[in-house]
Structure formats: structure tokens, C-alpha cells
N, C-alpha and C positions, 0 to 999 in steps of 0.2 A: 180458145180456151188453153188454160194452163196446162202444163205438163204436171201429172199427178206424181209426187216423190214418194215411192212407196218404201217406207222404212222397213217394214215387214220382211219384204224380199231381200233388201240390203243386210238386214240383220242375220237372215238364214245363211246368206254368202258367207259373211264374216265369221259366223259361228262354225261352219264347215271348215273354213281355213284354222280356226282355232282347234278344233277336234284333231284335225291332222297334226298340228303342233304339240298338242298333249300327248297324242299317241307317240310322237317322235321323242319327247321327253321320258316317257315311261319306259319305251323300248332301249333308247340309247344311253340313258343317265339314271335310270330307276328312280325317276322323279315324278311325283304326282302332286301337280298344284292343289292347295288346300284352302277352302274359304269357310270362315266360321261367321255365322249370323247370330247376333243376341237379340232377342225380343223381350221387352218388358211390357207386361199386361196382356190384354186379349182383344185389341182393336181389329175388327173384322177386315178393314182395309189392309192392315199391315200383315195380317195372317196370309191375306191373299197374296199379297207382293212376296211374302217368304216362299209360299208354294211355288211361284213362278220361278224364282231364283234358285229353289232346289232342283226344279226340272230342268232348267238350264244348265245347271252345274253337270247333272246326270247325263244330259244329251251329248255333252261334249267331253266327259270323262274327268271332270274336275272333282275331287273329293270334297265333300261339304258336311258341315255339322251345324247343329241349332243349339243354342241355349235359351231356355225360356224362363223368365223370373216373373213373379207375380208383382202386381202394381203395389201391393203392401209391403213388399220387402225393402229394407233400407237401402239408400243408395250405395252404401259400401259394399252391398253384396254385387252389385252391378260393377263396381270399380275392381273388385277381387276377380271376378270372372273375366274382366278385359285384361288384367294383370296376367292371369294364368295363360290366356291365349297369346298375349305378348311373348310369353316364355316357351310357348309350345312350338318345336321346330318343324311339325308337320303342318302347321297353319301359316299361309304366306299372306292372307288377307283376312281382315276384321271388319265386319260391318255391323254396326249397331243401328237398328230399324228404327227410324224416326216417323212421327213424333213420339217422344216419351211421355208417360203419364205425368200428371201434375205431381210435383215434389221431386222430380229429377230434373238435374240441371244438364241440357243438352250439350252445351259448351264443354262442361267438365268431363263428361263422358267421351265426346269427340277428342279432346285434347289428351285423354289419358290413353288413346291407342297409339302405338308405336307408329312414328310417321314412316317407317319401312313396311308397316302392314296396313297403311291407311288407303286401301283401294278405293275409298269413296272419294279420296282427294279433298278432303275437308279440314285436315289438321293445319294449324297456322304454319307449321313448317312447309307442307307442301303447297299452301297457297303462297307463301313467301319465296318459294322456288319459282313457282310460276311467275310471280312478278318480277324476279330477276332473270328470267330466261334460262333457269337451270333444270336439270333433269329432276323429274319428280312425278308423282301421280296427278293427273288431270282429273278434275270432276267429272263424273261420268256423263251427265246430260250435255254440259258444253262440248266435252270430247266426242260424244255422239253426233252432235250438230256440225262439228269440224269435218267429221268423217262423212256425214251426207254431202256437204259441199264438195269435199275433195273427191270422193268417188261418184259424185254425180256431174263431175266435171263442170262445176260452176266456179269460174275464174273468182278468185277473191282479191288478188293482188291488185293495187290500184283502185278498187272498186269502194264506193261509199256504203258502209254497213251501218244500219241504223237499229240499235238494240232498244227495245222498250221494256223496261224491267230492270231494277238494279239490285237484285237479291245477290247476297253472298253465295248461294247455292247455284245460280245459272248465270244472271245478268253480268255482274262484274267480272267472274273469271273468263266468261266467254269474250267480252270486250278485250281483256288481256291477251287471250289466246289468238284472236284474229288481228290484233295489231302488232304481234311480234314480227322481227324482221323476216322470219321464215314464211310467213302468211302475207303480210305486207297491206292489210287493208287499212283504209281511213274508218274510225269507227266513231259514231255519235251515241251517246249513252242517254236516253231519256227516261223519265220516271213521272212520278204523281206530281212532282212540282214544276214540271215542264210546261211552259205557256206556250199555247198554239201547237200542241203535238203534231196536227196535219202538216205543218210547215216544215217540220224535220221528216216525217215519214215520206211525204212525197218527193224528198230528194233521195231516197234510198235506191240504191241498186239491188241490194239485198236487205231485206226487211225481216227482223227476227222480233217475235212478240212473246212475252213471258209475264203476263200480269195477274192471271188467276180471275179475269172478268171477261164474260162473253162479249163479242162484238166491240171491243175497245178499238179495233181498227175497222172502219167501213170502207167501201169501195172509193170514196172521194178521197181517201188519205193515202191513196196508193197510185203511182204512176204506172203507165202501160209497160209491160215488160219487166217488172220487178220480180225478182225471186223471194217468196214469202215462206218463211220458216216459222210455224205456228207451234209453240212448245206448250201453251196451256191446255189444261184438261178440265172441263167444267160439267157438272150434271145439270140439265134443264129438264123441267117437268115435261112428259110425253105420254099422253094417256093411250097412244096406240102401241106402246112397248109393253111387253109383260113386266118389266122391272119398274114402269111408271116414270122412266127418264131416259133421256139419251146422252150421249157424251158429245161436246162440242169444243172447240178451242177458243181462242181469244180474239179470232178475227172472222169477219162475215165471209164465211168461206164460199158460199154460193155465188155472191155478187162478185168477189175479188177473184175468183178462178177464171172469171170472163176477162179479167185485165192482165193478170200476172203472167210471166213466162213460165213459172213453176210454182207449186205450192204443196205443203205437206197436209195431209188429211189428219182429222183427229176423230177416232182413233187411227192407228196404223202409220203415223209419221215418225215423229220423234221417240215417242214412248219405247217401241221395241229396241231402241240403240242404247236406252240408259243400262239396261241389264246386259246388253252385249259388251259395252265398254267396262262394266264391273268384272266380267269374266276377263277381258283382255288385261285389266290392271292385275288380276290375281296371277294369270299366267306370267306377266312381266315380272312381278314380285318375285314368284318362284324361281325364275332365271337369274334374277339379281342376286338373291340370296345364295345361290350356288354358283355364281360366277360364270353365268352361261348366257347373260344379256349382251 
């Protein structure tokens, strides 16, 4: 049976380290990292995510504020809010909660955030810095996967990493992160246009899946001893649950866990690391702005 990679425990460890760092910044430099979250509309999932971010900030001592706009306000109000936060010296990180309601252009909103406060790592400048191997903010989920592999002592250098999913949010930046000289993996990026997907996934020493579809990867598509990182989160009907559904990933967890060397569960795997890396980026931004990095 595979070792279960507990992202919740790893996240708690990293947040404890961050709490000590924030405490030191406050005590020694009178500096409190600040994060601003902008929500447009009243999407229940977005509200839930923001609640989690608010609690995470409070737990480690980061100052956080929220700006909520109604979905019927013009896009110019959103852009004005972002501009005000760009100019606010107490704010070191800005997060626009996605998805935005119809009528708002996500790329325009993300591009209006100062690259130096783009703690989500999605501004074209930061994605360009990643491509060039320069210092910048890494997107939170890919960075979380990197930390899972690093802190879990899963050797990446010289290994064949197969990533299934080519989104700008996760797949593409993760492929770039893991193929940098500092990490030195050989990376194959698969997607919906890949013919005979199993041919590639069976070659993986480390298999990372982010497709948004349950059972994209079945047991016959994985070789024995593979490390499997499942990033997907999907709701499937389950009448035995009070909610009427349960959360599953993109891989056949039950079957693959009998073959894999290690595997992330859903929930409790990669998910907790995403907010953790957002906190990390906010602290890093505060230090950079005050020449403490």
C-alpha cells in the first residue's frame, strides 16, 4: 500500500514556521505582512474560500482585509479598488478571488495588480520571471506541490515527471518549476490532445494529475512504485453523506494506492498547501518591500 502524503499536517508545520517568522518581523522590524482579498459577487464557494484565508491569516498573525463588490457594479470599480490597494503601503499582497462574475474580465483584473503584490503568482510579469528562472512569486498550487515533494523527500532530480493537465494556473507553471536547473526533473506535459495517455503515465516516476475529471487515471495507467500527486477536486453524488456528495480527486485512489509508492488523498492532500503558499508569498512580499528578503 502507498504511503499517504498528508498535506494537512505539512501545512500545519509550515504555518507554525511562518507564525514564528511573522512574530519576528513584528518584534524586530515593526512590520506586519498584509493581505487584501477582493471578492466580486456572492458565490458561495468563493465566500467559503475567503473565510478559510481569513482564518489562516489570523492564525499566523498576518493582517488581512476584504473588499466586497456586488456583481452589478461596473468593472471600473474593481480596477479602482485594485489601484488603491497597489498604492497602500500596509498591503503586501493582493488576491482577486476567482472566478469573477459574468461581465468582468479576469485577465484585465489580474494584470492590473502590481507584480510586486501579485501573491497568487498569476501576473504575466511573474509568469515571465518563472520562465526565465528569475526571482518572482510562484503560483500557489504548483509551489505547494513542489514543497510536498521537497519536504516529503521525494527525489525529483533526474526523475521522469509526467503532468496531466496544461492549465496556466497549475500544469504549465508546475512543468516549468520542476524542469528548472535547481530541480532538474525531466517533464512530460500531457493534455486532452495527448494520444494514448497511458503510454506516458506508465513511464512516470512522479505522476501529477490536474484535469478536473474523476478517474482520469486508472490503476492500469500507473507503474508500480510511482509517486502520485492528485490535484483535482471533484464532487460526486453520495446519498450516504449529509451533503449529498463527496469529494474525490482525478485518479482512482483506491486502486492506485495499492500500486503507488506514495499518493496524496482528496481532500487533505494538495488543497491545504495552496493557501499555505499564499501566506508564504505574502510574507515574502513584505520582506522584499522592506529590503529584508
